[in-house]
C-alpha positions as CSV (number, residue, x, y, z in Angstrom):
1,M,-59.4,-10.4,-67.6
2,S,-63.1,-10.9,-68.3
3,W,-65.2,-12.2,-65.5
4,A,-67.8,-13.3,-68.1
5,Q,-65.2,-15.4,-69.8
6,I,-64.2,-16.9,-66.5
7,A,-67.8,-17.7,-65.8
8,I,-68.2,-19.4,-69.2
9,D,-65.0,-21.5,-68.7
10,G,-66.0,-22.3,-65.2
11,L,-69.4,-23.5,-66.3
12,A,-67.9,-26.0,-68.8
13,L,-65.4,-27.3,-66.2
14,G,-68.1,-27.4,-63.5
15,A,-70.4,-29.4,-65.9
16,A,-67.8,-32.1,-66.2
17,Y,-67.0,-32.0,-62.4
18,A,-70.7,-32.4,-61.7
19,L,-70.8,-35.7,-63.5
20,V,-67.9,-37.0,-61.4
21,A,-69.5,-35.7,-58.2
22,L,-72.9,-37.2,-59.0
23,G,-71.4,-40.6,-59.6
24,F,-69.5,-40.3,-56.3
25,V,-72.8,-39.5,-54.5
26,L,-74.7,-42.3,-56.2
27,I,-72.3,-44.9,-55.0
28,L,-72.0,-43.3,-51.6
29,N,-75.8,-43.4,-51.1
30,A,-76.2,-46.9,-52.5
31,A,-73.3,-48.6,-50.7
32,G,-72.7,-46.3,-47.7
33,A,-69.0,-46.4,-48.8
34,V,-66.7,-44.0,-50.6
35,N,-65.4,-45.3,-53.9
36,F,-61.8,-43.9,-53.9
37,A,-61.4,-45.3,-57.4
38,Q,-63.8,-42.7,-58.8
39,G,-61.1,-40.3,-59.9
40,D,-59.1,-43.1,-61.6
41,L,-62.3,-44.1,-63.4
42,V,-62.4,-40.6,-64.9
43,M,-58.8,-41.1,-66.0
44,A,-59.7,-44.5,-67.4
45,G,-62.6,-43.0,-69.4
46,G,-60.2,-40.6,-71.0
47,F,-57.9,-43.4,-72.1
48,A,-60.8,-45.5,-73.2
49,A,-61.9,-42.7,-75.5
50,I,-58.4,-42.5,-77.0
51,A,-58.3,-46.3,-77.5
52,L,-61.8,-46.4,-79.1
53,A,-60.9,-43.4,-81.4
54,S,-58.0,-45.4,-82.8
55,A,-59.9,-48.7,-83.0
56,L,-63.1,-47.5,-84.7
57,P,-62.9,-47.5,-88.5
58,L,-64.4,-44.3,-89.9
59,D,-62.7,-44.0,-93.4
60,A,-59.6,-42.5,-91.8
61,L,-61.5,-39.5,-90.5
62,P,-61.3,-38.4,-86.8
63,V,-64.0,-40.0,-84.7
64,P,-66.1,-37.3,-83.0
65,G,-66.3,-37.4,-79.3
66,L,-70.1,-37.5,-79.5
67,V,-69.8,-40.9,-81.2
68,L,-67.5,-42.1,-78.5
69,A,-69.5,-40.8,-75.6
70,P,-72.0,-43.6,-75.2
71,L,-69.3,-46.2,-75.8
72,V,-67.1,-44.7,-73.1
73,A,-70.0,-44.5,-70.7
74,L,-70.7,-48.2,-71.3
75,C,-67.1,-49.1,-70.7
76,G,-67.1,-47.1,-67.5
77,G,-70.3,-48.8,-66.4
78,G,-68.8,-52.2,-66.9
79,A,-65.8,-51.2,-64.9
80,G,-68.0,-49.9,-62.1
81,W,-69.9,-53.2,-62.0
82,I,-66.6,-55.0,-61.7
83,V,-65.6,-52.7,-58.8
84,A,-68.8,-53.4,-57.0
85,E,-68.3,-57.2,-57.4
86,I,-64.6,-57.3,-56.4
87,A,-64.0,-54.3,-54.1
88,Y,-67.4,-53.8,-52.4
89,R,-69.6,-56.9,-52.2
90,P,-67.1,-59.3,-50.7
91,L,-66.1,-56.7,-48.1
92,R,-69.4,-55.0,-47.3
93,H,-69.8,-56.6,-43.9
94,R,-66.2,-55.9,-42.9
95,P,-65.0,-52.7,-41.3
96,P,-65.4,-49.7,-43.6
97,V,-61.7,-49.4,-44.0
98,A,-61.7,-52.6,-46.0
99,V,-63.8,-51.1,-48.8
100,F,-61.7,-47.9,-48.5
101,I,-58.5,-49.8,-49.1
102,A,-60.0,-52.1,-51.8
103,T,-61.1,-49.1,-53.9
104,I,-57.8,-47.5,-53.5
105,A,-56.2,-50.7,-54.7
106,V,-58.5,-50.7,-57.8
107,G,-57.4,-47.1,-58.5
108,I,-53.7,-48.1,-58.3
109,V,-54.4,-51.0,-60.7
110,L,-56.0,-48.6,-63.2
111,Q,-53.1,-46.2,-62.9
112,H,-50.5,-48.8,-63.6
113,G,-52.5,-50.4,-66.3
114,A,-52.9,-47.1,-68.1
115,N,-49.2,-46.3,-67.7
116,G,-48.3,-49.7,-69.1
117,I,-50.6,-49.5,-72.1
118,F,-50.4,-45.8,-73.0
119,G,-47.3,-44.5,-71.3
120,A,-46.9,-41.5,-68.9
121,A,-47.1,-38.7,-71.5
122,E,-50.1,-36.4,-71.6
123,R,-52.8,-37.5,-74.1
124,R,-55.9,-35.7,-75.5
125,T,-59.3,-37.2,-76.4
126,P,-61.1,-36.2,-79.6
127,P,-63.4,-33.1,-79.3
128,L,-67.1,-33.7,-79.0
129,V,-67.6,-31.6,-82.1
130,S,-65.1,-29.9,-84.5
131,G,-65.2,-26.3,-85.6
132,D,-63.9,-22.8,-84.9
133,A,-64.7,-20.8,-81.8
134,V,-67.3,-18.2,-82.0
135,V,-66.6,-14.7,-80.6
136,V,-69.7,-13.0,-79.2
137,G,-69.4,-9.6,-77.5
138,G,-65.7,-10.1,-76.9
139,L,-66.3,-13.5,-75.4
140,T,-64.8,-16.6,-76.9
141,L,-67.2,-19.5,-77.1
142,S,-65.6,-22.7,-78.4
143,L,-67.9,-25.3,-79.8
144,Q,-66.2,-27.8,-77.4
145,T,-67.1,-25.7,-74.4
146,L,-70.7,-25.5,-75.5
147,A,-70.9,-29.2,-76.3
148,I,-69.5,-30.1,-72.9
149,V,-72.1,-28.0,-71.1
150,A,-74.9,-29.4,-73.3
151,T,-73.8,-33.0,-73.0
152,A,-73.5,-32.7,-69.2
153,A,-76.8,-31.0,-68.9
154,I,-78.6,-33.7,-70.9
155,V,-77.0,-36.5,-68.9
156,I,-77.9,-34.8,-65.6
157,L,-81.5,-34.3,-66.6
158,L,-81.8,-37.9,-67.8
159,L,-80.3,-39.1,-64.5
160,H,-82.8,-36.9,-62.6
161,R,-85.6,-38.3,-64.6
162,L,-84.4,-41.9,-64.0
163,L,-84.2,-41.4,-60.2
164,E,-87.4,-39.4,-59.7
165,R,-89.8,-40.6,-62.4
166,T,-89.2,-44.3,-63.0
167,Q,-89.8,-47.5,-61.1
168,L,-86.1,-48.3,-61.3
169,G,-85.2,-45.0,-59.8
170,R,-87.6,-45.4,-56.9
171,R,-86.1,-48.9,-56.2
172,L,-82.6,-47.5,-56.3
173,R,-83.6,-44.8,-53.8
174,A,-85.4,-47.3,-51.6
175,A,-82.4,-49.7,-51.6
176,A,-80.1,-46.8,-50.7
177,E,-82.2,-45.4,-47.9
178,D,-83.2,-48.6,-46.1
179,P,-81.6,-51.8,-47.6
180,E,-83.1,-54.1,-45.0
181,M,-86.7,-52.9,-45.6
182,A,-86.1,-53.0,-49.4
183,R,-85.0,-56.6,-49.2
184,A,-88.1,-57.4,-47.1
185,L,-90.2,-55.9,-50.0
186,G,-88.4,-58.1,-52.5
187,I,-86.2,-55.4,-54.0
188,P,-82.9,-56.9,-55.4
189,V,-80.6,-54.7,-53.3
190,R,-77.4,-56.4,-54.4
191,R,-78.1,-55.9,-58.1
192,L,-79.2,-52.3,-57.6
193,T,-76.1,-51.5,-55.6
194,A,-74.0,-52.9,-58.5
195,L,-76.1,-50.8,-60.8
196,A,-75.4,-47.7,-58.8
197,F,-71.6,-48.4,-59.1
198,A,-72.1,-48.9,-62.8
199,L,-74.0,-45.6,-63.2
200,G,-71.4,-43.7,-61.1
201,A,-68.5,-45.1,-63.0
202,G,-70.2,-44.5,-66.3
203,L,-70.6,-40.8,-65.3
204,A,-67.0,-40.7,-64.3
205,A,-65.8,-42.2,-67.6
206,L,-67.9,-39.7,-69.6
207,A,-66.4,-36.9,-67.6
208,G,-63.0,-38.2,-68.5
209,L,-63.9,-37.9,-72.2
210,L,-65.1,-34.4,-71.7
211,L,-62.2,-33.2,-69.6
212,A,-59.3,-34.8,-71.4
213,N,-59.8,-32.9,-74.6
214,V,-59.2,-29.6,-72.9
215,Y,-57.0,-30.5,-69.9
216,F,-55.3,-33.7,-71.3
217,V,-55.1,-36.9,-69.3
218,T,-52.2,-38.9,-67.7
219,P,-52.3,-42.2,-65.7
220,T,-51.8,-40.2,-62.5
221,A,-54.5,-37.7,-63.1
222,G,-57.2,-39.6,-61.2
223,L,-56.2,-38.3,-57.7
224,A,-56.9,-34.7,-58.7
225,F,-60.3,-35.7,-60.1
226,M,-61.1,-37.6,-56.9
227,L,-60.1,-34.8,-54.7
228,K,-62.2,-32.3,-56.7
229,A,-65.2,-34.6,-56.5
230,Y,-64.7,-35.1,-52.7
231,I,-64.5,-31.3,-52.2
232,A,-67.6,-30.7,-54.3
233,V,-69.6,-33.3,-52.3
234,T,-68.3,-31.9,-49.0
235,I,-69.3,-28.3,-49.9
236,G,-72.6,-29.3,-51.5
237,G,-73.7,-31.6,-48.7
238,W,-72.6,-35.1,-48.0
239,G,-74.9,-37.5,-49.9
240,S,-77.0,-34.7,-51.6
241,L,-77.2,-35.1,-55.4
242,R,-78.2,-31.4,-56.0
243,G,-75.5,-30.4,-53.5
244,A,-72.9,-32.4,-55.6
245,V,-73.9,-30.4,-58.7
246,A,-73.8,-27.1,-56.9
247,G,-70.5,-27.9,-55.2
248,A,-69.0,-29.0,-58.5
249,F,-69.8,-25.7,-60.1
250,L,-68.5,-23.7,-57.2
251,V,-65.3,-25.6,-57.2
252,A,-64.8,-25.1,-60.9
253,L,-65.6,-21.4,-60.8
254,F,-63.2,-20.9,-57.9
255,E,-60.5,-22.9,-59.7
256,V,-60.8,-21.0,-62.9
257,A,-61.0,-17.6,-61.3
258,A,-58.0,-18.3,-58.9
259,G,-56.0,-19.8,-61.8
260,R,-56.5,-16.6,-63.9
261,L,-55.8,-14.3,-61.0
262,F,-52.8,-16.2,-59.5
263,S,-51.3,-19.5,-60.7
264,A,-52.6,-23.1,-60.9
265,S,-50.6,-24.2,-57.8
266,L,-51.8,-21.3,-55.7
267,A,-55.3,-21.8,-56.9
268,D,-55.2,-25.4,-55.6
269,A,-53.9,-24.1,-52.2
270,L,-56.7,-21.5,-52.0
271,L,-59.3,-24.1,-52.9
272,Y,-58.2,-26.3,-49.9
273,A,-58.2,-23.2,-47.7
274,A,-61.8,-22.5,-48.8
275,L,-62.7,-26.1,-48.0
276,L,-61.4,-25.7,-44.5
277,L,-63.4,-22.5,-44.0
278,A,-66.5,-24.2,-45.3
279,L,-66.0,-27.1,-42.9
280,L,-65.6,-24.7,-40.0
281,F,-68.6,-22.5,-40.7
282,R,-71.0,-25.0,-42.5
283,P,-69.8,-28.5,-42.0
284,E,-73.1,-30.0,-43.2
285,G,-72.6,-28.3,-46.6
286,L,-75.0,-26.2,-48.7
287,F,-77.7,-28.8,-49.0
288,G,-76.8,-31.2,-46.2
289,E,-78.8,-31.8,-43.0
290,A,-77.4,-30.2,-39.9
291,A,-76.4,-32.8,-37.3
292,G,-78.7,-31.3,-34.7
293,R,-81.7,-31.8,-36.9
294,R,-81.2,-35.5,-37.7
295,A,-83.6,-38.0,-36.2
């Protein structure tokens, strides 16, 4: 077993997990609510890629995943906007459990819809790029792995630039931090919240395209993705974007290493045990704010 190979495989898995976790945190910060359909939006993104690959005419050649990526992200964004309008906005002034249940209901609808359309069997999305793996110093570097890391890195950098360097990003952050003050300043909080849902869902759908080529996708896969994102956000720091990325990579590296050393089922058990330890010794997460320091 090569630890360097584990690190490379964990990096690719963590890059995809980071997109899911970032979308989760974007929605959490904008709406103050957890979107429990986030994992099922990852699953839906995988199936959307499969459907688009069969629908797009390309002279009978396989459609590369890189061609599908922006289309899948747009489909996910549209789905996220719909989730905001039907599962969040009408219920935002109700008890938090109302949005919690509504997003779970959306996830169940997506599950059964995917099962009815595609069936329960495992499916695989097209690779981002095609080609043979490259062996360097005894390490196997598949083009798909490199493409996943590169794609996720570009998307994360673009998202960072959007949030930190543009007027739209500043408005998004203002609406998330203090909605009432933002409204008083004329910022359209409702539309920006829906946009945050769209961005978060678009990231989830793109992650579905990336993950489903290597790990396949089924209609019931969403729960696992949701739990991994939840764990990543908890470890990284609740509501922290950089914490979500760090937590995603830690979860992926732990999952890959434990899976190679033991088994997939035991790796999951150890991951949840590690989560319990993290909650006991650092409940605020790596980049979260300690409760005693809050104003």
